[in-house]
TORBA-824008 format. One record per residue (C-alpha): x, z, y. Coordinates in steps of 0.05 Angstrom, whole numbers. Each point is the difference from the previous one (the first is absolute). Layout:
REM residues N
site x=X | z=Z | y=Y
...
//
This chain:
REM residues 636
site x=459 | z=733 | y=331
site x=46 | z=47 | y=-23
site x=79 | z=-24 | y=-2
site x=54 | z=35 | y=-40
site x=69 | z=-18 | y=7
site x=45 | z=-7 | y=-60
site x=70 | z=-25 | y=-18
site x=33 | z=-44 | y=57
site x=-11 | z=-62 | y=-33
site x=-77 | z=-4 | y=-1
site x=-60 | z=38 | y=28
site x=-67 | z=22 | y=-37
site x=-67 | z=-11 | y=32
site x=-70 | z=31 | y=-17
site x=-59 | z=-31 | y=17
site x=-69 | z=23 | y=-7
site x=-61 | z=-34 | y=10
site x=-49 | z=52 | y=34
site x=-67 | z=-35 | y=-15
site x=13 | z=-4 | y=-75
site x=28 | z=67 | y=-6
site x=-61 | z=28 | y=28
site x=-43 | z=-41 | y=-47
site x=35 | z=25 | y=-66
site x=48 | z=48 | y=-9
site x=32 | z=-31 | y=-66
site x=56 | z=-50 | y=14
site x=60 | z=-28 | y=-35
site x=70 | z=-11 | y=26
site x=34 | z=-65 | y=2
site x=64 | z=-24 | y=27
site x=18 | z=-67 | y=21
site x=70 | z=-30 | y=23
site x=-32 | z=-41 | y=55
site x=64 | z=-4 | y=48
site x=42 | z=53 | y=27
site x=-18 | z=57 | y=5
site x=-34 | z=16 | y=-67
site x=-77 | z=19 | y=11
site x=-35 | z=45 | y=-44
site x=-72 | z=-6 | y=11
site x=-62 | z=40 | y=-23
site x=-48 | z=-49 | y=-30
site x=-69 | z=33 | y=-15
site x=-43 | z=-9 | y=-64
site x=-51 | z=-39 | y=37
site x=58 | z=-53 | y=22
site x=23 | z=-6 | y=-73
site x=-73 | z=-10 | y=-27
site x=-15 | z=-53 | y=56
site x=60 | z=-37 | y=-12
site x=-12 | z=-6 | y=-74
site x=-73 | z=-22 | y=16
site x=32 | z=-52 | y=46
site x=45 | z=-26 | y=-58
site x=-58 | z=5 | y=-52
site x=-43 | z=-43 | y=46
site x=50 | z=-52 | y=14
site x=10 | z=-7 | y=-76
site x=-72 | z=-3 | y=-13
site x=-10 | z=-50 | y=59
site x=57 | z=-47 | y=-26
site x=-21 | z=0 | y=-76
site x=-71 | z=2 | y=9
site x=-9 | z=44 | y=-63
site x=-69 | z=18 | y=31
site x=-33 | z=-36 | y=55
site x=26 | z=10 | y=74
site x=-63 | z=34 | y=17
site x=5 | z=49 | y=-53
site x=71 | z=17 | y=17
site x=-25 | z=13 | y=70
site x=-52 | z=49 | y=-27
site x=53 | z=34 | y=-48
site x=40 | z=9 | y=64
site x=-52 | z=32 | y=40
site x=-18 | z=45 | y=-59
site x=76 | z=22 | y=-16
site x=13 | z=24 | y=73
site x=-67 | z=38 | y=3
site x=11 | z=34 | y=-64
site x=72 | z=17 | y=13
site x=-22 | z=34 | y=64
site x=34 | z=-46 | y=47
site x=-63 | z=-29 | y=36
site x=-66 | z=32 | y=8
site x=-59 | z=-37 | y=-33
site x=-20 | z=-19 | y=76
site x=71 | z=-29 | y=9
site x=-4 | z=-32 | y=-69
site x=-56 | z=-42 | y=23
site x=15 | z=-4 | y=71
site x=22 | z=-73 | y=-13
site x=-67 | z=-20 | y=-13
site x=-16 | z=12 | y=76
site x=60 | z=-36 | y=26
site x=-21 | z=-55 | y=44
site x=52 | z=-50 | y=-31
site x=-41 | z=6 | y=-64
site x=-69 | z=-15 | y=42
site x=35 | z=-53 | y=38
site x=28 | z=-35 | y=-66
site x=-68 | z=4 | y=-37
site x=-36 | z=-25 | y=62
site x=49 | z=-61 | y=5
site x=-16 | z=-17 | y=-74
site x=-75 | z=-4 | y=16
site x=17 | z=-47 | y=61
site x=44 | z=-46 | y=-39
site x=-56 | z=-5 | y=-58
site x=-48 | z=-19 | y=56
site x=47 | z=-55 | y=24
site x=9 | z=-23 | y=-70
site x=-77 | z=-3 | y=-19
site x=-24 | z=-32 | y=64
site x=40 | z=-59 | y=-12
site x=32 | z=4 | y=70
site x=70 | z=-28 | y=-31
site x=-37 | z=-57 | y=-42
site x=13 | z=-54 | y=55
site x=75 | z=23 | y=5
site x=7 | z=-7 | y=-77
site x=-36 | z=-65 | y=-4
site x=49 | z=-29 | y=54
site x=56 | z=24 | y=-35
site x=-19 | z=-31 | y=-64
site x=-1 | z=-72 | y=45
site x=69 | z=17 | y=27
site x=29 | z=7 | y=-68
site x=-28 | z=-65 | y=-25
site x=29 | z=-30 | y=59
site x=70 | z=25 | y=-4
site x=30 | z=59 | y=-45
site x=44 | z=30 | y=55
site x=-48 | z=-7 | y=55
site x=-50 | z=39 | y=-48
site x=48 | z=50 | y=-21
site x=24 | z=15 | y=74
site x=-75 | z=5 | y=17
site x=-14 | z=48 | y=-59
site x=56 | z=46 | y=21
site x=-22 | z=4 | y=73
site x=-73 | z=8 | y=-12
site x=14 | z=55 | y=-57
site x=47 | z=38 | y=48
site x=-44 | z=-4 | y=57
site x=-64 | z=24 | y=-35
site x=42 | z=57 | y=-38
site x=23 | z=30 | y=71
site x=-77 | z=18 | y=12
site x=-32 | z=-1 | y=-72
site x=20 | z=43 | y=-60
site x=53 | z=-42 | y=-42
site x=-37 | z=4 | y=-65
site x=-67 | z=-35 | y=19
site x=41 | z=-58 | y=38
site x=42 | z=-12 | y=-65
site x=-61 | z=4 | y=-41
site x=-36 | z=-49 | y=46
site x=60 | z=-52 | y=-1
site x=18 | z=1 | y=-72
site x=-57 | z=-43 | y=-25
site x=13 | z=-46 | y=61
site x=76 | z=-5 | y=-17
site x=-13 | z=-14 | y=-76
site x=-54 | z=-53 | y=25
site x=54 | z=-30 | y=43
site x=54 | z=0 | y=-52
site x=-42 | z=-37 | y=-46
site x=-21 | z=-51 | y=58
site x=79 | z=-15 | y=8
site x=13 | z=-1 | y=-73
site x=46 | z=61 | y=2
site x=-4 | z=71 | y=-34
site x=-25 | z=60 | y=44
site x=61 | z=36 | y=-20
site x=29 | z=-44 | y=60
site x=-43 | z=37 | y=53
site x=-23 | z=63 | y=-28
site x=62 | z=44 | y=17
site x=7 | z=-28 | y=69
site x=-75 | z=16 | y=11
site x=15 | z=76 | y=-20
site x=68 | z=5 | y=40
site x=-42 | z=-35 | y=64
site x=-53 | z=54 | y=-1
site x=57 | z=53 | y=3
site x=36 | z=-36 | y=57
site x=-67 | z=5 | y=39
site x=-19 | z=72 | y=-24
site x=61 | z=29 | y=40
site x=-19 | z=-29 | y=65
site x=-55 | z=46 | y=20
site x=-30 | z=68 | y=-10
site x=-51 | z=-26 | y=-41
site x=36 | z=-48 | y=-41
site x=4 | z=49 | y=-60
site x=-18 | z=69 | y=-18
site x=67 | z=23 | y=0
site x=14 | z=-14 | y=73
site x=-69 | z=39 | y=14
site x=22 | z=55 | y=-46
site x=70 | z=15 | y=37
site x=-32 | z=-10 | y=67
site x=-51 | z=53 | y=-14
site x=54 | z=47 | y=-33
site x=41 | z=-7 | y=62
site x=-58 | z=21 | y=46
site x=-16 | z=60 | y=-42
site x=69 | z=25 | y=9
site x=-2 | z=-7 | y=76
site x=40 | z=-63 | y=4
site x=-57 | z=-51 | y=17
site x=-34 | z=-50 | y=-34
site x=29 | z=-74 | y=4
site x=-34 | z=-48 | y=44
site x=-39 | z=-61 | y=-28
site x=61 | z=-52 | y=16
site x=56 | z=51 | y=1
site x=31 | z=-28 | y=-63
site x=-15 | z=-73 | y=21
site x=71 | z=-19 | y=28
site x=39 | z=23 | y=-62
site x=-53 | z=-26 | y=-44
site x=3 | z=-68 | y=33
site x=76 | z=2 | y=-19
site x=-13 | z=11 | y=-70
site x=-58 | z=-49 | y=-5
site x=43 | z=-58 | y=34
site x=65 | z=20 | y=-49
site x=-48 | z=-5 | y=-58
site x=-30 | z=-59 | y=12
site x=66 | z=-32 | y=14
site x=26 | z=26 | y=-68
site x=-63 | z=-24 | y=-36
site x=7 | z=-73 | y=29
site x=76 | z=-7 | y=-8
site x=12 | z=41 | y=-64
site x=-60 | z=36 | y=-32
site x=-39 | z=-63 | y=-16
site x=62 | z=-33 | y=-34
site x=2 | z=66 | y=-47
site x=-72 | z=-2 | y=-16
site x=-16 | z=-15 | y=-73
site x=-50 | z=-53 | y=-18
site x=-13 | z=-76 | y=-23
site x=-28 | z=-61 | y=31
site x=-62 | z=12 | y=-50
site x=-43 | z=64 | y=-7
site x=-8 | z=29 | y=-68
site x=-73 | z=2 | y=-24
site x=-30 | z=68 | y=-11
site x=6 | z=-18 | y=-77
site x=77 | z=-8 | y=5
site x=11 | z=59 | y=44
site x=-37 | z=46 | y=-48
site x=17 | z=-39 | y=-63
site x=-71 | z=16 | y=-23
site x=-1 | z=-61 | y=-48
site x=52 | z=38 | y=-38
site x=-26 | z=63 | y=-17
site x=-81 | z=11 | y=19
site x=-53 | z=-27 | y=-48
site x=-68 | z=18 | y=-30
site x=-9 | z=9 | y=-73
site x=-69 | z=-3 | y=-29
site x=-8 | z=43 | y=-69
site x=-46 | z=-49 | y=-44
site x=-36 | z=23 | y=-60
site x=49 | z=22 | y=-59
site x=60 | z=11 | y=50
site x=49 | z=54 | y=-29
site x=0 | z=39 | y=67
site x=-75 | z=14 | y=-8
site x=-6 | z=72 | y=-12
site x=65 | z=18 | y=22
site x=21 | z=44 | y=58
site x=38 | z=-28 | y=55
site x=63 | z=36 | y=-22
site x=-6 | z=-20 | y=-72
site x=-19 | z=-78 | y=5
site x=50 | z=-45 | y=-19
site x=-3 | z=-37 | y=68
site x=35 | z=61 | y=24
site x=38 | z=25 | y=-58
site x=30 | z=-69 | y=-29
site x=0 | z=-44 | y=65
site x=12 | z=55 | y=56
site x=-55 | z=-30 | y=45
site x=-34 | z=47 | y=50
site x=-72 | z=3 | y=3
site x=-19 | z=3 | y=73
site x=-79 | z=-3 | y=-3
site x=-52 | z=-3 | y=-51
site x=-63 | z=-41 | y=15
site x=-60 | z=24 | y=-45
site x=-66 | z=-39 | y=20
site x=-8 | z=27 | y=71
site x=38 | z=58 | y=-3
site x=76 | z=-1 | y=19
site x=52 | z=51 | y=-21
site x=66 | z=-5 | y=46
site x=64 | z=24 | y=-30
site x=-37 | z=28 | y=-63
site x=26 | z=61 | y=-37
site x=41 | z=2 | y=-63
site x=-58 | z=23 | y=-42
site x=-49 | z=-55 | y=28
site x=-25 | z=-32 | y=-58
site x=-5 | z=-75 | y=-1
site x=-67 | z=-38 | y=-20
site x=-22 | z=-75 | y=-21
site x=-6 | z=-47 | y=62
site x=40 | z=44 | y=45
site x=42 | z=-38 | y=53
site x=65 | z=27 | y=9
site x=43 | z=-12 | y=60
site x=72 | z=7 | y=-25
site x=70 | z=-5 | y=30
site x=59 | z=-25 | y=-40
site x=56 | z=-52 | y=3
site x=-12 | z=-73 | y=-21
site x=29 | z=9 | y=-70
site x=-52 | z=55 | y=-12
site x=-56 | z=-45 | y=31
site x=19 | z=-56 | y=-48
site x=-1 | z=48 | y=-60
site x=-71 | z=20 | y=23
site x=-22 | z=-68 | y=-2
site x=20 | z=-7 | y=-72
site x=-40 | z=64 | y=-20
site x=-60 | z=-7 | y=-43
site x=-65 | z=20 | y=33
site x=27 | z=7 | y=69
site x=-18 | z=-50 | y=57
site x=48 | z=0 | y=56
site x=-30 | z=-23 | y=68
site x=55 | z=-1 | y=52
site x=-25 | z=33 | y=67
site x=39 | z=-54 | y=40
site x=-25 | z=-67 | y=-10
site x=-14 | z=-64 | y=39
site x=-68 | z=34 | y=16
site x=36 | z=46 | y=45
site x=13 | z=-58 | y=51
site x=-33 | z=10 | y=69
site x=-27 | z=-73 | y=-7
site x=-42 | z=20 | y=-57
site x=-62 | z=33 | y=27
site x=-23 | z=39 | y=-61
site x=76 | z=24 | y=-18
site x=36 | z=62 | y=23
site x=36 | z=8 | y=66
site x=68 | z=39 | y=0
site x=10 | z=47 | y=57
site x=71 | z=32 | y=20
site x=-25 | z=66 | y=31
site x=55 | z=50 | y=27
site x=-13 | z=71 | y=7
site x=7 | z=28 | y=75
site x=40 | z=66 | y=8
site x=-65 | z=39 | y=17
site x=-40 | z=-22 | y=-63
site x=-16 | z=54 | y=-51
site x=21 | z=-46 | y=-56
site x=71 | z=18 | y=22
site x=22 | z=55 | y=-51
site x=-54 | z=-18 | y=-50
site x=19 | z=-20 | y=-72
site x=-18 | z=-71 | y=-15
site x=-37 | z=21 | y=-67
site x=-49 | z=46 | y=42
site x=-21 | z=-55 | y=43
site x=-66 | z=-43 | y=-19
site x=13 | z=-62 | y=41
site x=-61 | z=-31 | y=-25
site x=-46 | z=56 | y=21
site x=37 | z=15 | y=68
site x=10 | z=-73 | y=27
site x=-68 | z=-24 | y=-17
site x=14 | z=-37 | y=-69
site x=71 | z=-19 | y=16
site x=44 | z=-4 | y=-63
site x=68 | z=30 | y=5
site x=56 | z=-49 | y=-27
site x=63 | z=28 | y=23
site x=44 | z=43 | y=47
site x=68 | z=-12 | y=40
site x=35 | z=52 | y=39
site x=58 | z=42 | y=10
site x=13 | z=5 | y=-80
site x=-1 | z=-78 | y=-3
site x=-45 | z=-32 | y=-47
site x=-45 | z=43 | y=-41
site x=12 | z=-20 | y=-72
site x=3 | z=66 | y=-28
site x=-56 | z=50 | y=-20
site x=-53 | z=-4 | y=47
site x=-9 | z=77 | y=1
site x=75 | z=3 | y=31
site x=-10 | z=-30 | y=63
site x=-19 | z=38 | y=61
site x=-28 | z=-36 | y=58
site x=33 | z=7 | y=64
site x=-8 | z=-30 | y=76
site x=25 | z=-66 | y=-3
site x=-13 | z=-22 | y=-71
site x=-37 | z=-64 | y=-12
site x=-59 | z=-9 | y=-46
site x=-26 | z=-61 | y=-28
site x=-74 | z=1 | y=-11
site x=-48 | z=-56 | y=-25
site x=-68 | z=-7 | y=21
site x=-58 | z=-46 | y=-15
site x=-7 | z=-27 | y=69
site x=43 | z=9 | y=71
site x=-5 | z=76 | y=13
site x=54 | z=4 | y=51
site x=-46 | z=12 | y=57
site x=-36 | z=56 | y=-41
site x=68 | z=31 | y=-15
site x=17 | z=-3 | y=69
site x=-65 | z=30 | y=28
site x=-14 | z=51 | y=-56
site x=73 | z=19 | y=-10
site x=41 | z=11 | y=61
site x=55 | z=33 | y=-35
site x=20 | z=-72 | y=-32
site x=12 | z=-65 | y=24
site x=-1 | z=-61 | y=-35
site x=64 | z=-46 | y=3
site x=-26 | z=-64 | y=-19
site x=-60 | z=-5 | y=47
site x=0 | z=-7 | y=77
site x=-70 | z=16 | y=16
site x=-18 | z=-20 | y=70
site x=-79 | z=9 | y=-11
site x=-42 | z=46 | y=34
site x=35 | z=-11 | y=67
site x=-39 | z=30 | y=58
site x=24 | z=-18 | y=67
site x=-38 | z=56 | y=32
site x=23 | z=55 | y=-44
site x=73 | z=-30 | y=11
site x=-3 | z=7 | y=65
site x=-25 | z=72 | y=1
site x=51 | z=20 | y=-49
site x=60 | z=-30 | y=39
site x=-30 | z=25 | y=67
site x=-4 | z=72 | y=-29
site x=72 | z=-3 | y=-26
site x=26 | z=-30 | y=65
site x=-38 | z=58 | y=40
site x=33 | z=51 | y=-42
site x=70 | z=-28 | y=13
site x=-12 | z=-8 | y=76
site x=-31 | z=72 | y=4
site x=58 | z=33 | y=-33
site x=51 | z=-42 | y=30
site x=-26 | z=21 | y=69
site x=-6 | z=76 | y=-20
site x=-78 | z=-6 | y=16
site x=-11 | z=32 | y=-64
site x=44 | z=30 | y=-54
site x=13 | z=-43 | y=-55
site x=-39 | z=40 | y=-52
site x=-59 | z=-1 | y=50
site x=-2 | z=-74 | y=7
site x=10 | z=-17 | y=-68
site x=-55 | z=46 | y=-26
site x=-45 | z=-32 | y=54
site x=18 | z=-69 | y=-22
site x=-22 | z=18 | y=-73
site x=-67 | z=25 | y=27
site x=-10 | z=-71 | y=41
site x=11 | z=-35 | y=-70
site x=-47 | z=45 | y=-39
site x=-57 | z=-1 | y=50
site x=7 | z=-76 | y=12
site x=-7 | z=-5 | y=-77
site x=65 | z=-37 | y=-9
site x=24 | z=54 | y=-49
site x=-44 | z=44 | y=-36
site x=14 | z=76 | y=-7
site x=10 | z=-13 | y=-73
site x=48 | z=-55 | y=18
site x=36 | z=45 | y=51
site x=6 | z=56 | y=-49
site x=28 | z=-55 | y=-55
site x=52 | z=-31 | y=53
site x=34 | z=64 | y=7
site x=60 | z=11 | y=-45
site x=-15 | z=70 | y=-22
site x=67 | z=4 | y=-36
site x=39 | z=-12 | y=66
site x=-45 | z=52 | y=35
site x=18 | z=51 | y=-52
site x=69 | z=-22 | y=-1
site x=6 | z=13 | y=80
site x=-33 | z=67 | y=-7
site x=46 | z=25 | y=-58
site x=61 | z=-24 | y=37
site x=-17 | z=27 | y=63
site x=-10 | z=72 | y=-32
site x=73 | z=-11 | y=-30
site x=24 | z=-15 | y=68
site x=-34 | z=58 | y=27
site x=35 | z=43 | y=-49
site x=71 | z=-30 | y=11
site x=-10 | z=22 | y=71
site x=-32 | z=70 | y=-7
site x=52 | z=20 | y=-52
site x=61 | z=-25 | y=39
site x=14 | z=-47 | y=-58
site x=3 | z=-61 | y=43
site x=47 | z=35 | y=49
site x=47 | z=22 | y=-59
site x=0 | z=-72 | y=-27
site x=12 | z=-28 | y=70
site x=56 | z=46 | y=8
site x=35 | z=-22 | y=-60
site x=-8 | z=-76 | y=17
site x=23 | z=22 | y=70
site x=66 | z=38 | y=-23
site x=13 | z=-60 | y=-47
site x=-8 | z=-56 | y=51
site x=-17 | z=30 | y=65
site x=74 | z=-8 | y=23
site x=-5 | z=-75 | y=-6
site x=-49 | z=-4 | y=53
site x=-80 | z=-11 | y=5
site x=6 | z=-75 | y=-9
site x=34 | z=9 | y=-69
site x=-49 | z=54 | y=-13
site x=-61 | z=-50 | y=15
site x=32 | z=-52 | y=-46
site x=4 | z=48 | y=-57
site x=-72 | z=22 | y=15
site x=-28 | z=-71 | y=-2
site x=39 | z=-15 | y=-63
site x=-26 | z=60 | y=-37
site x=-67 | z=-15 | y=20
site x=-1 | z=-70 | y=-18
site x=28 | z=10 | y=-71
site x=-51 | z=58 | y=-9
site x=-56 | z=-47 | y=20
site x=18 | z=-48 | y=-55
site x=-18 | z=46 | y=-54
site x=-52 | z=44 | y=31
site x=-62 | z=-3 | y=50
site x=26 | z=-14 | y=72
site x=-52 | z=50 | y=26
site x=26 | z=54 | y=-42
site x=72 | z=-18 | y=23
site x=-10 | z=8 | y=68
site x=-41 | z=60 | y=-3
site x=56 | z=33 | y=-41
site x=56 | z=-20 | y=49
site x=-32 | z=7 | y=65
site x=4 | z=78 | y=4
site x=74 | z=-7 | y=-25
site x=16 | z=-54 | y=53
site x=-28 | z=41 | y=56
site x=43 | z=61 | y=-22
site x=58 | z=-44 | y=-5
site x=-9 | z=-28 | y=69
site x=-4 | z=72 | y=26
site x=59 | z=18 | y=-36
site x=42 | z=-56 | y=33
site x=-37 | z=16 | y=68
site x=-24 | z=-69 | y=8
site x=-70 | z=-30 | y=6
site x=-37 | z=-9 | y=-67
site x=-33 | z=-68 | y=20
site x=55 | z=-47 | y=-20
site x=1 | z=39 | y=-70
site x=-77 | z=-1 | y=-8
site x=-3 | z=-74 | y=17
site x=59 | z=-17 | y=-52
site x=-45 | z=32 | y=-59
site x=-60 | z=-36 | y=30
site x=26 | z=-64 | y=-1
site x=43 | z=7 | y=-65
site x=-64 | z=26 | y=-38
site x=-36 | z=-68 | y=16
site x=63 | z=-39 | y=-22
site x=-5 | z=3 | y=-76
site x=23 | z=-69 | y=-25
site x=43 | z=11 | y=-60
site x=-54 | z=24 | y=-55
site x=-71 | z=-18 | y=-12
site x=-17 | z=68 | y=-3
site x=29 | z=23 | y=67
site x=-62 | z=-22 | y=41
site x=-71 | z=-16 | y=-17
site x=-1 | z=-70 | y=22
site x=60 | z=-18 | y=-43
site x=-37 | z=31 | y=-59
site x=-62 | z=-46 | y=12
site x=46 | z=-67 | y=4
site x=42 | z=25 | y=-61
site x=-47 | z=-18 | y=-54
site x=-39 | z=-55 | y=39
site x=67 | z=-40 | y=10
site x=27 | z=15 | y=-70
site x=61 | z=30 | y=30
site x=54 | z=47 | y=-31
site x=37 | z=58 | y=29
site x=62 | z=-45 | y=3
site x=-35 | z=-48 | y=51
site x=-19 | z=59 | y=44
site x=72 | z=27 | y=-1
site x=34 | z=-70 | y=9
site x=-44 | z=-14 | y=64
site x=-12 | z=71 | y=27
site x=70 | z=30 | y=-11
site x=29 | z=-44 | y=56
site x=-57 | z=12 | y=46
site x=3 | z=71 | y=-6
site x=71 | z=-2 | y=13
site x=-12 | z=-43 | y=65
site x=-56 | z=50 | y=30
site x=50 | z=61 | y=-20
site x=54 | z=-36 | y=50
site x=-55 | z=-13 | y=51
site x=-27 | z=67 | y=-2
site x=67 | z=39 | y=5
site x=22 | z=-43 | y=61
site x=-64 | z=-11 | y=35
site x=-44 | z=64 | y=-12
site x=43 | z=44 | y=47
site x=-3 | z=-58 | y=53
site x=-76 | z=-2 | y=4
site x=-8 | z=72 | y=-16
site x=62 | z=40 | y=31
site x=20 | z=68 | y=-27
//
């Protein structure tokens, strides 16, 4: 470091980053007035490019202009093409033990779910709800939190949503009174152990990779239990009162408003639309209805193109408001056959059965255009009727809707296919069906014992957690509880890609010195206020970022920065790492901040305002508790 004396009132300091100067001779000169004295710092082009990629990734993660896994791959490609990372360094994230551990935990969770190990617990929960609402609600919160401490949150919530909906119906209330607490409880439990969420594992392995040591299985438990207890008290005293809902659950027809805009139209002999294209038929040009599907004999044409020519006896599935449908009824040579009729009742053996099916975060339907999905082909003859999700009820042109995790599809089938949906499509779950069939006591015991063994072996340091988790996966596969194909399908590969890409960006931040540069800016702006204030700021930044982007991406991007920040302050990095770990799993204000929130969003027919009204005070409470107590449990 060179030092040049200037005028008596200030001093100019030149600071060089030797590592980055060796890697690239080009550099830019920047000046920042951080405090006295002025600091002139040489910033390499690598640092500038890395920071640009960082902010670009944050924008893409937050807006989801492209899928998060695609963003992760763009990050890797950008870093390698810019010469910041070598190809080997760019893909090194795929070999990180955190990625393998997270993938293994998905398989273990799938084994618990498929074996039916939790079915007795969910059945007992239904009985408690029928006995007393508050007894059932408290039991649900405790059960979900406990399970989420040891099983991935997503399958726990996926398993309990149908149970909660069934319980709500049994006590004549809407599921919106229970689904947000269900999601929040899974987050409360997830912060209590190392394997509670993939975020915990990721930060732990990152800390180990830089020589700080991995977290132990129950190192987070004390602080996690504080959050859990505070969260429970908030929900029971305040949160439940803020939840929307009525004493009677709306029917699926009412929730989707299907009777208002979906119907079948048969073109009879002499109909004016015969011989016309989809674009030129008067049904579209005059009435403005949308033709979703054309049935011609045994052939089906989903979302037919504009130049598709209509023929006699074609059955058109059309969408329009009630006024347009009434006009159709008055059209000559057009027979209107409503899709929804009394025959859809579940009490009629020959009628259609309605299924509300929610897209899970790892589904390949996420990101697909609705017009490109042939539902009848994909789901064994099930008929697509409607969709609800982040964008609200779909009344617009069907091609304008891009499916996303958490969207709720309404499908109709000629007989109850819920078990088929659950068996053949593990990336979906059926809201209005709690299927406890297929329970095998033997398989349930093996699956439960396997997961328990993984926890014990990792807790006692008999085996590294990645080894124990992979061994557990082999036990489930060899015992045929989970087939190899089911094991592959159970892994959220989007999360795997996201972790690998984010780890590469974290490596670039560390390698180029960008993490240290950003940390020094934070230190000079707030370091004088003390480490507790800095920790409070770090927690707040993390929890706000997690509301708009992936929690895993958030912690990987912030981990190298907070480690460098701790080194600049001369304190232990453990409290700051714990701050970002806890904050990343405390996303309550939006339905897109955490995947379990996304799952219950459409299922409960919530709005963004519902999450903000209930979640904002909880976020504030957790921020205060973290600022006061993390330094107590994890001293600087």
